[in-house]
C-alpha positions, 0 to 999 in steps of 0.5 A, a space after each residue: 847829800 850823803 850821810 849816815 843813812 846813804 842815799 836815803 830818799 827822805 834826806 833832801 837838799 836844795 841846790 842853792 842851799 849847798 852854795 851858801 857860805 858857812 856862818 861867819 863867811 862870805 863867798 869869794 871865788 868859784 869854779 863850776 862845771 856842767 854838761 848843760 845849763 839854762 840862762 835863767 838858772 845861771 843868771 840866778 846864781 850870782 845873786 844867790 852867791 853874792 847877795 841873798 838866798 831865795 826859796 827858789 829861782 823864780 824869786 831871784 828872777 823877779 828882781 832885775 836889780 839884784 840880777 844886775 848887781 849879782 853879776 856885776 859883783 862876781 863877774 871876775 870871780 865866778 867862771 862856769 864851764 859847760 859843754 859846747 852846744 848844750 846851753 838851752 835856748 827858747 823860741 821866746 826872747 831871753 832877757 837882755 840880762 843874759 848878756 851878763 853871762 858872757 863874762 861867766 860862762 865858757 863853753 868847752 869841748 871834750 879833747 877825745 871827742 866825747 861830751 864834756 859831762 862833769 857837774 862840780 862846784 869848787 867855792 871859796 869863802 872868806 871869813 868876816 873876822 880877819 883872824 879866821 882861815 879861808 875855807 873851801 867847799 867841793 860839791 860833786 853832783 849828778 845834776 846840771 845847772 838847769 831847772 831840773 827836778 829829777 832825782 839827783 845825788 850830791 856829795 859835798 865836802 867842807 875844808 881848810 887850805 893847809 900848806 902841804 899838797 894832798 896826794 888825793 887831790 892831785 887829779 882834781 887840781 889837774 882837772 881844773 887846770 885843764 879847763 881854760 884850754 878846752 874852750 871853744 871860743 876863748 875865755 874871758 880875761 883872768 879865767 886862767 888866773 882864777 882857775 889856777 888859784 882855786 886849783 892850787 887851794 883844792 891841791 892843798 885842802 883837807 876835807 871834813 868827811 860826811 859821817 860815817 865815811 873814813 876816806 875819799 878819792 877822786 877820779 877824772 875820765 876823758 883826759 888821758 890815762 886809763 878811765 875809772 870804772 868800778 873795781 871787782 867786788 863781792 856785791 855791786 849795786 848801780 844806779 844809772 839813767 843812761 846805760 848800754 849793752 856793753 857796759 852792763 855786761 862789764 858791770 855784771 862781771 865785777 860782783 863775785 858773791 852775788 848778781 848785781 842790782 841795777 836801777 835805771 830808765 825804761 827807755 834805756 833798758 829797752 835797748 838792752 839785750 835780755 840776756 845782758 839783763 838776766 845777769 842781774 839779780 834785780 832790774 828796776 825803774 823809778 816808779 811814776 809816783 816818785 816823779 812828783 812830791 805830794 800835791 805837786 803837778 808835773 811841769 812840762 817845761 822841766 825834766 823829771 825822773 831819774 838822773 842820779 848816778 851811783 856805784 855802790 860796791 861791797 869789799 871786805 868789811 867796807 862799802 864804797 859809794 861812788 857818785 858823780 856825772 858818769 852813767 853806765 855807758 861806753 863813753 863814760 866808763 869803757 872808752 873814756 871819751 866823755 870828760 867825767 868826775 867821780 868821788 868815791 866815799 868808803 866806810 865800814 859796811 856796818 855803818 854805811 850800809 850794804 848794797 841791799 840796805 841802800 838800794 833795797 826796799 827799805 832804802 832808795 829802792 822803795 821808790 822803784 818798781 820791776 822793769 817790764 820789757 813789753 811796756 815800752 817799744 824800742 825807739 825808731 831806728 830812723 829817729 835815732 839816726 836823725 838825732 845823731 845827724 843833728 848832734 853831729 851838726 851841732 858839734 860842727 857849729 860849736 867847734 868850727 871857729 864861727 865868729 860874729 861881726 858887728 858893725 854900725 847900720 842905718 839908724 831906725 825910722 825914729 833915728 834910734 842907732 842900730 847895729 848889724 850882726 854877721 855870723 862869719 865861718 872860718 871855712 865851708 861847713 858841711 852840716 851833712 843831713 841838715 834841712 834847715 838851720 835858723 839862727 838868731 840872737 837870744 835877746 830877739 827871739 824866733 821872730 828875728 830868725 834868719 836862714 843861715 844854711 846855704 850861707 855857711 855851706 858856702 863859707 859866706 857870712 850870714 846876715 842876722 839882721 840889724 838891732 838896738 845896741 842893748 840887744 847885742 849878744 855873743 849867744 845865739 839860738 840855733 834851730 836845727 832840722 833834719 832833712 829826712 825826718 821831722 826832728 829838730 833841736 834847739 840850742 844856744 852857743 856863745 861866739 866871739 863877737 868882733 866889733 862889739 861896742 864898748 858901750 854895750 854894757 852901759 846900754 844894759 845898765 841903763 835898760 835896767 836903771 831906767 828911773 830914778 826909783 830904780 837908781 836909788 834901789 840900786 844904790 842900796 844894793 851897792 851899799 849893802 855890806 857883804 855878809 848882810 844878805 837881809 839888807 841886800 834882799 830888802 834893797 832889791 824890793 820895789 820902792 817909789 817916792 820919798 822912800 827911795 831915799 831911805 834904807 828899807 831896814 831902818 829908815 836911815 837916810 841914804 846919806 848916812 849909809 854913804 857916810 858909813 861906807 866912806 868910813 869903811 874905806 870907800 870901796 862901795 862908793 868907788 862902785 857908785 862912781 863906776 856906775 855913774 860913769 857907766 851910766 853917763 856913757 849910755 849910747 842913744 839914751 834919752 833919759 837920765 835916771 840920775 837925779 840932780 839932787 844926788 849929783 850935788 851930793 855925790 860931788 861932795 863925796 867924789 872930792 872926799 874920795 879923791 882926797 883919800 886916794 891921794 893921801 894913800 897914794 892910790 
């Protein structure tokens, strides 16, 4: 978070804390962008937005009922755009709840052939008191929606919606409006409407700037026009994990008073010529001691190290700090092929600090050490060529119009219904340089993998096997292996699925709500009020026996909660009615999680709701 001590590493902010509403407000809608995401982190976001906050992602993932209800509550009010082919996958089966993200996650492609790389949240909050205005929050980050523990930077702006458009917000609003058109496999119904609403709100937003900054501007690269890059300045400091020779040459020529300083990564800097690095006053890398906090052990499953991007420029009496997604690379700053998003905050140097104060020994620089070229060998050229071939094949798979087709299959030996899935190309794929391609639905895991390389090269459908209804998903895991080097990549992508049974969603509901206890705990979640995260968190806890009839907060019978919901207008009871209807349409279910005694109670409320709706002409 940017504040008075800009980029001070002692000032930390949890990702989830940035998404929490201001006091007296509740989440209403949001649009987010990310280069990559993992399913579990993305699945935890709706819970954090709509129900309750938690200390970490794993706390949320331990409550499947909360995951279900979080996704249900905001499926039409949240959309996350991510670069096609950069959803992380795993060899193990992912939770079937990840299929709920089909209504939230939209894969897109950069129109000029680069990467879709912006990281942003635009959130709208509504007040608990009707007389208060709606509020917005804009967060521009360097971090993706993944379980990444790297050093990152975020700039957060709270604002109100005014009547007049603001010139500074125009590029930001236009960026949002373009997003649905970049989708590679279509977008859920209502996406364009939601994005258009948030874009119009941003266009008219008046931001409260963090101290000590006096102005903010936004820039978008990769959608046409001249790409943003730092302007000439007296002094320049750059933080960028990725870099290349040409871009560093360009940056080195911008500073007129002193040579610039650069903080990067050893594996990238070793690829840059010594002559280019000599044009910088200081080139450093993140010290290994800064990777993990005291008492923490490195987690091999998560990224660590430097991932922040920042450009600090001194001009006259001012210091401008630009943060966002763009690295010091040609696609980001020179050619503009990548879609990138930047925010530039400007203030008086006496308050914001100089380049040396921000990146020197008393600032972020205290976490760094000098770069030593000889400590790391340049990467293998053949390895890099293999990685380039794999990345090209990934792009081809995600942008070629592949589809999934679902059809009824022969029942299993126990009589359970099954569905067969086919991967259908619109034309033959070249997949040049690829030795193998294994594909499986993310809900089934690597044990269900099928080799689809030759079938796709021939333009023929590939059989992905038969599976239960609850395992059907638009998300596929794809593992590509190079034909020359022992190098592979594993990723997920979401495709349009033809023939997906309408009752698939009900099957997922029944899989989660698999007992009377789970049913009553889910009722408590449905009855928890907006703006009452404590009640929602309690409702998500495990419960059993007679306690399932009671609210964990005050032991009030669930009947009383339903009466209060009816007096508030009945919206929560209508949600219960939709739940019951879905549970009753579950295909192949052999148990009924709805207790008979609740059905009798519910029939009375159903009649009262019908009378209320008739009285109001609904």
